[in-house]
C-alpha positions as CSV (number, residue, x, y, z in Angstrom):
1,M,-56.6,58.5,38.5
2,T,-54.2,56.0,37.6
3,M,-56.8,53.4,38.9
4,S,-59.0,54.2,36.0
5,V,-56.3,53.3,33.5
6,M,-55.7,50.3,35.3
7,S,-59.3,49.2,34.9
8,I,-59.3,50.1,30.9
9,C,-56.5,47.3,30.8
10,R,-58.4,45.2,32.9
11,R,-61.6,45.6,30.9
12,G,-59.8,44.1,27.6
13,Y,-58.6,47.1,25.6
14,F,-55.4,47.4,24.1
15,I,-53.3,48.9,27.1
16,C,-51.2,46.2,28.0
17,T,-50.2,44.4,31.1
18,T,-47.5,47.2,31.4
19,L,-49.6,49.7,32.3
20,L,-50.4,48.1,35.3
21,T,-46.5,47.3,36.4
22,L,-45.9,51.2,35.8
23,I,-48.8,52.3,38.0
24,L,-47.3,49.9,40.8
25,L,-43.9,51.7,40.2
26,T,-45.2,54.7,41.1
27,C,-47.4,53.8,43.6
28,A,-44.3,51.9,45.4
29,A,-41.8,55.0,44.6
30,H,-44.5,57.3,46.3
31,A,-44.9,55.4,49.3
32,G,-41.1,55.3,49.7
33,H,-40.5,58.1,50.4
34,R,-43.6,58.0,54.0
35,D,-43.2,54.3,54.6
36,P,-40.2,53.1,56.2
37,A,-41.2,49.6,54.9
38,P,-43.3,49.7,51.8
39,L,-45.3,46.9,50.4
40,P,-43.6,44.9,48.1
41,D,-44.9,45.3,44.8
42,E,-46.8,41.8,44.4
43,V,-48.5,43.1,47.5
44,I,-49.5,46.2,45.8
45,S,-50.4,44.5,42.7
46,R,-52.9,42.3,44.5
47,I,-54.3,45.4,46.6
48,V,-54.9,47.1,42.9
49,G,-56.5,44.3,41.6
50,Q,-58.8,44.2,43.7
51,Q,-60.0,47.8,44.2
52,Q,-60.2,47.7,40.6
53,Q,-63.6,50.4,39.2
54,P,-65.0,48.6,36.6
55,D,-67.9,51.1,36.1
56,D,-65.6,53.8,35.4
57,P,-67.6,55.7,32.2
58,L,-64.1,56.0,30.3
59,V,-63.9,52.1,30.7
60,L,-67.4,51.3,29.7
61,A,-67.6,54.1,26.7
62,L,-64.4,52.4,25.3
63,S,-65.6,48.8,25.8
64,H,-68.9,49.7,24.3
65,H,-67.4,51.3,20.9
66,L,-65.1,48.7,20.4
67,D,-68.0,46.1,20.5
68,E,-70.3,48.4,18.5
69,A,-67.5,48.4,15.9
70,T,-66.8,44.7,15.5
71,D,-70.7,44.2,15.2
72,L,-70.8,46.6,12.5
73,L,-67.6,45.0,10.6
74,G,-69.6,41.6,11.2
75,K,-72.2,42.9,9.1
76,M,-70.2,44.3,6.4
77,D,-68.0,41.2,6.1
78,G,-69.4,39.3,3.1
79,E,-72.2,41.5,2.5
80,T,-73.4,41.2,-1.1
81,S,-75.6,44.0,-1.4
82,A,-74.5,46.4,-4.3
83,D,-77.2,49.3,-2.9
84,E,-75.1,52.7,-2.5
85,S,-77.3,53.9,0.1
86,V,-76.5,50.8,2.4
87,L,-72.9,51.4,2.1
88,A,-72.8,54.9,2.7
89,S,-74.9,54.2,5.5
90,R,-72.4,51.7,6.7
91,R,-69.8,54.5,5.8
92,M,-71.6,57.2,8.1
93,L,-71.9,54.7,11.0
94,L,-67.9,53.6,10.8
95,H,-67.0,57.2,10.8
96,A,-69.1,57.9,13.6
97,K,-67.5,55.0,15.9
98,E,-63.7,56.6,14.6
99,N,-65.1,60.1,16.1
100,E,-66.1,58.5,19.1
101,L,-63.0,56.2,19.8
102,S,-60.9,59.4,19.0
103,V,-62.9,61.4,21.9
104,V,-61.5,58.1,24.3
105,R,-58.5,58.4,23.2
106,K,-58.1,62.1,24.4
107,E,-59.5,61.6,27.2
108,L,-56.8,58.3,27.7
109,R,-54.0,61.0,27.0
110,A,-55.0,63.5,29.3
111,R,-54.7,60.6,32.1
112,F,-50.9,60.0,30.9
113,A,-50.0,63.3,31.0
114,A,-51.6,63.7,34.7
115,T,-50.1,60.6,36.0
116,R,-46.4,61.5,33.8
117,E,-46.7,64.9,35.5
118,R,-46.6,63.1,39.0
119,L,-44.0,60.9,38.5
120,A,-41.8,63.8,37.1
121,S,-42.6,65.9,40.3
122,L,-41.4,62.6,42.4
123,G,-37.8,63.0,40.4
124,L,-38.6,59.5,38.7
125,D,-37.1,60.2,35.9
126,Q,-36.4,56.0,34.9
127,Q,-40.5,55.9,35.9
128,V,-40.9,58.9,33.2
129,A,-39.1,57.4,30.5
130,A,-40.5,53.9,30.7
131,W,-43.9,55.9,31.1
132,D,-43.6,57.9,27.9
133,K,-42.4,54.5,26.1
134,L,-45.9,52.5,27.1
135,L,-47.3,55.8,26.0
136,R,-46.3,55.3,22.5
137,N,-46.8,51.6,22.4
138,V,-51.0,52.7,23.6
139,E,-50.9,55.1,20.9
140,N,-49.4,52.9,18.5
141,R,-52.1,50.4,19.6
142,F,-55.4,53.2,18.5
143,D,-53.1,53.9,15.4
144,R,-53.8,50.0,14.2
145,V,-57.6,50.5,14.7
146,D,-58.0,53.9,13.6
147,R,-55.8,52.8,10.3
148,S,-58.1,49.5,10.2
149,L,-61.6,51.3,10.2
150,T,-60.6,54.3,7.8
151,E,-59.3,51.8,5.2
152,V,-62.7,49.5,5.3
153,R,-64.4,53.0,5.1
154,T,-62.4,54.0,2.0
155,A,-62.4,51.1,0.2
156,T,-64.0,51.8,-3.4
157,D,-64.5,48.2,-4.7
158,K,-65.9,45.1,-2.7
159,Y,-62.8,43.4,-3.0
160,G,-60.8,46.1,-1.4
161,R,-63.5,46.4,1.1
162,G,-64.4,42.6,1.7
163,K,-60.1,42.6,2.3
164,A,-59.9,45.7,4.3
165,V,-63.1,44.2,6.6
166,T,-61.3,40.9,7.1
167,K,-58.3,42.8,8.3
168,A,-60.1,45.0,10.8
169,R,-61.9,42.4,12.3
170,K,-58.9,40.7,13.1
171,E,-57.7,43.6,14.4
172,L,-60.7,44.5,16.8
173,H,-60.2,40.6,17.8
174,D,-56.7,40.5,18.9
175,L,-56.9,43.6,20.6
176,H,-60.3,43.6,21.9
177,G,-61.9,39.8,21.5
178,K,-59.4,37.7,22.8
179,I,-59.6,39.2,26.3
180,Q,-63.6,39.2,26.3
181,E,-63.3,35.9,25.5
182,Q,-61.3,34.6,28.5
183,E,-63.4,37.0,30.7
184,Q,-66.3,34.7,29.7
185,A,-64.7,31.5,29.6
186,I,-63.9,32.7,33.9
187,G,-67.5,33.4,33.7
188,S,-69.3,35.7,36.3
189,S,-70.2,32.6,39.0
190,P,-67.4,33.0,42.3
191,L,-64.4,30.6,41.5
192,P,-63.8,28.0,44.3
193,T,-61.1,28.8,46.9
194,W,-60.5,25.4,48.0
195,T,-59.7,22.0,45.7
196,S,-58.8,19.4,46.7
197,E,-55.0,18.0,45.9
198,N,-54.7,15.4,42.9
199,R,-52.7,13.2,44.8
200,P,-50.7,10.4,42.4
201,F,-51.1,6.8,43.8
202,Q,-48.0,5.3,46.1
203,N,-48.0,1.9,45.9
204,P,-47.1,0.3,49.7
205,D,-43.9,-0.9,50.5
206,Y,-43.9,-4.5,50.8
207,D,-40.3,-5.1,51.1
208,H,-40.8,-4.6,54.8
209,A,-38.9,-6.1,57.9
210,S,-39.4,-9.5,59.1
211,P,-43.0,-11.0,60.1
212,P,-44.7,-9.9,63.5
213,A,-43.9,-11.3,66.2
214,F,-47.3,-13.0,67.0
215,L,-47.2,-14.5,63.6
216,I,-44.4,-16.3,64.5
217,S,-45.2,-17.4,67.8
218,Q,-48.4,-19.2,67.3
219,P,-50.4,-20.9,64.5
220,R,-53.2,-18.0,63.2
221,T,-56.8,-19.6,63.0
222,L,-59.5,-17.1,63.0
223,N,-61.7,-18.8,66.2
224,N,-58.5,-18.7,68.2
225,L,-59.3,-16.2,70.9
226,Y,-57.9,-15.5,74.7
227,A,-59.9,-15.6,77.6
228,F,-59.4,-12.4,80.0
229,D,-61.1,-11.6,83.2
230,G,-61.9,-8.1,82.1
231,T,-63.9,-7.1,85.1
232,T,-61.7,-7.8,88.3
233,L,-59.5,-4.2,89.6
234,L,-56.2,-6.4,90.5
235,A,-54.6,-3.3,92.0
236,P,-54.7,0.4,92.4
237,L,-50.9,0.7,90.8
238,P,-49.9,-1.8,88.1
239,D,-48.0,-5.3,88.4
240,P,-44.4,-4.7,87.9
241,V,-43.6,-6.9,84.6
242,P,-43.6,-10.6,84.9
243,S,-40.0,-12.3,84.7
244,E,-42.5,-14.7,82.4
245,A,-42.7,-11.9,79.9
246,L,-38.7,-12.3,79.1
247,S,-40.0,-14.9,76.8
248,C,-41.3,-12.3,74.7
249,G,-37.7,-10.9,74.3
250,Y,-38.8,-7.1,74.9
251,T,-36.6,-4.5,75.3
252,A,-36.6,-1.4,77.5
253,A,-37.9,0.8,74.5
254,D,-41.6,-1.7,74.8
255,L,-42.0,0.1,78.0
256,G,-40.3,3.6,78.0
257,E,-41.4,6.8,76.1
258,N,-40.6,8.5,72.9
259,Q,-42.0,11.4,70.8
260,E,-45.5,9.8,70.1
261,V,-45.7,7.8,73.5
262,K,-45.4,10.3,76.7
263,L,-46.9,8.6,79.8
264,T,-48.3,11.7,81.2
265,A,-50.2,12.2,84.3
266,E,-53.5,12.2,82.2
267,I,-52.6,8.7,80.6
268,R,-51.3,7.0,83.9
269,A,-54.8,8.0,85.2
270,L,-57.0,6.7,82.2
271,A,-55.1,3.4,82.3
272,Q,-55.8,3.5,86.2
273,Q,-59.5,3.9,85.6
274,L,-59.2,1.1,83.5
275,G,-58.0,-1.2,85.5
276,Y,-54.4,-1.4,83.9
277,S,-56.6,-4.0,81.8
278,P,-55.4,-4.8,78.2
279,A,-59.1,-5.7,77.1
280,R,-60.4,-2.5,78.9
281,I,-57.2,-0.1,77.0
282,L,-58.2,-1.8,73.6
283,E,-61.9,-1.5,74.0
284,Y,-61.4,2.0,75.0
285,V,-59.8,3.4,72.3
286,S,-61.3,1.3,69.8
287,N,-64.7,2.9,71.1
288,E,-63.6,6.3,72.2
289,I,-61.6,7.9,69.5
290,S,-62.5,8.4,66.0
291,F,-60.8,7.1,63.0
292,E,-59.3,9.6,60.5
293,P,-57.5,8.4,57.4
294,Y,-54.1,10.0,56.9
295,Y,-50.4,8.8,56.8
296,G,-47.6,9.2,59.7
297,S,-47.8,10.4,63.1
298,L,-49.3,13.8,63.7
299,K,-51.0,14.4,67.3
300,G,-49.3,11.3,69.4
301,A,-50.5,9.8,72.2
302,T,-51.6,13.0,74.1
303,G,-52.7,14.5,71.4
304,T,-55.2,11.9,70.3
305,L,-56.4,11.7,74.0
306,V,-57.6,15.1,73.5
307,A,-58.5,15.2,70.2
308,K,-60.7,12.1,70.3
309,S,-59.7,11.2,67.0
310,G,-56.6,9.9,64.8
311,N,-55.5,7.9,62.3
312,A,-53.8,4.5,62.9
313,T,-50.8,5.7,64.3
314,D,-51.7,8.0,66.6
315,Q,-54.9,5.5,68.1
316,T,-51.5,3.1,68.1
317,S,-49.3,5.3,69.8
318,L,-52.6,6.0,72.3
319,L,-52.9,2.4,72.9
320,I,-49.3,1.6,73.7
321,A,-49.1,4.6,75.9
322,L,-51.6,3.3,78.1
323,L,-50.2,-0.6,78.0
324,R,-47.2,0.7,79.0
325,A,-48.3,3.0,81.7
326,S,-49.9,-0.7,82.8
327,N,-46.3,-2.5,82.6
328,I,-47.0,-4.4,79.4
329,P,-44.8,-4.1,76.7
330,A,-46.4,-2.6,73.8
331,R,-44.3,-1.8,70.6
332,Y,-46.0,-1.0,67.1
333,V,-46.2,-2.6,64.0
334,K,-46.2,-1.3,60.4
335,G,-47.5,-3.4,57.4
336,N,-49.2,-3.9,54.5
337,I,-53.0,-5.3,54.6
338,N,-54.7,-6.8,51.5
339,S,-58.8,-6.1,51.0
340,A,-60.6,-8.3,48.6
341,N,-64.1,-7.0,47.8
342,E,-64.4,-7.0,51.9
343,D,-67.4,-5.2,52.9
344,R,-65.4,-4.5,56.0
345,L,-62.9,-2.3,54.8
346,L,-66.0,-0.2,53.2
347,R,-67.7,0.3,56.5
348,W,-64.2,1.0,58.2
349,L,-63.5,4.3,55.9
350,G,-67.5,5.1,55.1
351,V,-67.4,4.5,51.0
352,K,-69.3,2.2,49.0
353,T,-66.7,0.8,46.7
354,Q,-63.3,-0.1,46.9
355,T,-62.3,2.4,44.0
356,A,-63.5,5.0,46.6
357,A,-62.0,3.4,49.6
358,A,-58.7,3.3,47.5
359,N,-59.5,7.2,46.6
360,M,-59.6,8.1,50.2
361,L,-57.0,6.2,51.5
362,N,-54.6,7.9,49.0
363,A,-56.2,11.3,49.2
364,G,-54.8,10.6,53.1
365,G,-50.9,10.0,51.6
366,I,-51.6,6.5,52.7
367,P,-49.5,4.1,50.5
368,T,-51.8,2.4,48.5
369,Y,-52.1,-0.1,45.4
370,I,-55.7,-1.0,43.6
371,N,-56.3,-3.7,41.3
372,S,-58.4,-2.3,38.7
373,S,-59.8,-6.0,37.7
374,T,-60.1,-7.7,40.6
375,G,-60.9,-4.7,43.0
376,T,-58.4,-5.7,45.6
377,V,-57.0,-3.0,47.7
378,Q,-53.9,-3.3,49.3
379,F,-52.7,-0.6,51.7
380,T,-50.1,0.2,54.2
381,H,-51.4,-0.2,58.1
382,V,-50.4,0.3,61.8
383,W,-51.2,-1.4,65.1
384,A,-49.7,-2.7,68.2
385,E,-48.2,-6.1,69.8
386,A,-48.6,-6.3,73.4
387,C,-46.7,-9.0,75.4
388,V,-49.5,-10.6,77.8
389,P,-49.5,-13.8,79.3
390,Y,-51.4,-17.0,76.8
391,A,-52.7,-19.0,79.8
392,H,-54.3,-15.9,81.8
393,Y,-56.1,-14.9,78.7
394,R,-57.5,-18.3,78.1
395,G,-59.1,-18.2,81.1
396,A,-57.5,-21.2,82.9
397,R,-56.0,-19.9,85.7
398,L,-54.6,-16.2,87.3
399,D,-51.1,-16.7,86.6
400,N,-48.5,-15.3,84.3
401,A,-47.7,-18.6,82.4
402,G,-47.2,-18.5,78.4
403,H,-46.2,-14.8,77.5
404,R,-46.9,-13.8,74.0
405,W,-47.1,-11.0,71.8
406,I,-50.8,-10.5,70.9
407,P,-52.0,-8.1,67.9
408,L,-54.2,-5.4,68.8
409,D,-55.8,-2.9,66.5
410,P,-57.8,0.2,68.2
411,S,-58.6,1.6,64.4
412,F,-60.0,-0.6,62.6
413,K,-63.5,-0.2,63.6
414,D,-67.2,-1.4,62.2
415,K,-70.4,0.9,61.7
416,T,-73.7,0.7,60.8
417,Y,-74.8,3.0,57.8
418,Q,-78.0,4.5,56.7
419,A,-78.7,4.5,53.1
420,G,-79.3,8.4,52.5
421,I,-81.1,9.9,50.6
422,A,-79.4,11.0,46.9
423,T,-80.2,14.1,45.7
424,S,-78.4,17.1,44.1
425,V,-78.9,20.6,44.8
426,N,-76.7,23.5,43.6
427,F,-76.3,26.6,46.1
428,D,-78.3,29.4,44.4
429,F,-75.8,31.9,44.8
430,T,-77.6,34.5,42.9
431,T,-80.6,34.7,45.2
432,Y,-78.7,34.6,48.3
433,M,-76.4,37.5,47.0
434,A,-79.4,39.8,45.5
435,T,-80.8,40.6,49.1
436,R,-79.3,41.6,52.6
437,S,-80.1,38.8,55.0
438,N,-78.5,37.4,58.5
439,T,-78.8,33.9,57.3
440,L,-75.2,32.3,56.9
441,P,-74.6,30.5,53.3
442,F,-74.6,27.0,54.7
443,E,-78.0,28.0,56.4
444,A,-79.3,29.0,53.4
445,Y,-77.9,25.8,51.5
446,E,-79.5,23.5,54.1
447,Q,-83.0,25.2,53.3
448,Q,-82.4,24.6,49.7
449,V,-81.5,20.9,50.2
450,E,-84.5,20.4,53.2
451,T,-87.1,22.0,50.8
452,A,-86.0,19.7,48.0
453,I,-85.8,16.3,50.1
454,K,-89.3,16.8,51.2
455,S,-90.8,16.3,48.2
456,L,-89.2,12.9,47.6
457,A,-90.4,9.5,48.3
458,P,-91.4,7.7,50.2
459,N,-91.4,9.7,53.0
460,Y,-92.0,13.4,51.6
461,Q,-92.7,15.7,54.5
462,N,-91.3,13.6,57.1
463,N,-87.7,13.3,55.4
464,T,-84.9,15.7,57.2
465,L,-81.5,16.8,57.0
466,E,-80.6,13.7,59.5
467,D,-82.0,11.2,56.9
468,V,-79.6,12.8,53.7
469,P,-75.7,11.4,54.3
470,Y,-74.7,7.9,53.7
471,K,-73.9,8.7,57.6
472,G,-72.3,5.6,59.8
473,V,-73.0,5.1,63.8
474,L,-69.8,2.9,65.3
475,L,-70.4,-0.1,66.5
476,Q,-69.5,-0.6,70.3
477,R,-66.8,-3.2,70.5
478,K,-67.3,-5.3,73.7
479,V,-63.9,-6.9,74.3
480,D,-63.5,-9.6,76.6
481,I,-60.9,-11.4,75.2
482,L,-57.8,-10.3,73.2
483,P,-58.2,-11.5,69.6
484,A,-55.2,-13.8,68.5
485,S,-55.2,-11.8,65.0
486,P,-56.5,-8.6,63.5
487,P,-59.5,-8.8,61.6
488,Y,-57.6,-8.6,57.7
489,E,-55.4,-10.2,56.1
490,I,-51.3,-9.3,56.6
491,I,-49.0,-9.4,53.1
């Protein structure tokens, strides 16, 4: 019974939201006698709201009568006819509406009385007093409507009738029309249950530490590469760190474990499988681990290996773990990258404009700055440095001479993309919900899209769902030699 009263409140008449609160107090108080751990009022509110009965005859009748009264007042507003028969007809219809609303009012009183009796039987004196106060408020609002309609019906002249009509229309709009407008603004379509976060841009931190060691140890030229014999398995176990590597100035931390880098059995086995070769390790992480644009360390080395995906930090963690398992000193480098309208950045992220690239990075929480006038994008990035022998990787001879820090970035990948098919298909929610079906929503939407694209040139019926997305395919990276510098500008 209380549910029906709540439904009236939901449908927008003048039973205020306090009604729902009192109903919830009733439910919670009643449950308290039986349930040692009653549900919180907020939970009960959500349950009651979901179980409302919008088809309650009393609710429908009340809304219908108010709508008709509003329409009738609209016809009378500004009416210039002096025909007494027309005025008499309007008064008669208005009087009928007053009587119909009076019937609804009596039924509502009966429901209030039943609820009050239940509260009293439970000994809830405070709730009974609050319920009585609420009923008085509801009665007052019925009186406002009844009084305004009576003033229109009994007006003796055109001026008084026009003034009464204006007042009555305002009363009905305040008590009924505003709620209807809110419901119409929401619409009957299902509301989205997920929305993306509107994340404000956070600029990169340009006041960082001293430049990476590889920028200091040698001149940076794009064609400066270091040769490596990556096809020879030197030993089933990694060689110890050579004394020549001391020239790098590495520390024990560059060979040890931390929260992100754990030298587990899986990591050590993979390093052995790759021959403890830095080139093959870089090639493996570059080709086997997909990139995800988010900020910070989330998965660590082992999690990235299991998930076969990760951001720049997590992929660097896996690379460092494999290098350290090979007794190769390695460490993190954090810096800021500058991309001045470079297609490589767009292909890396799978977007078509610099603005889209900045938005994608920012959506992942990566500190990003974009110059709107030049299209230049700057963002914070993480990669690794490894201490490897310079002469060995030049291919001059197999020795340990000339160790230097070499930058290695497995996360900055390159892809080729298909053009995709430009199409815009809205999910036909009404048709899908009209009948029972074993087809899932995404399957129904796939069918809609497939039907639409088969009418598009140039391939028509040969178009498939695989042709729709702007989809990239990773360009496999063959690493024979380690690069002297990363494929981007560091600032």
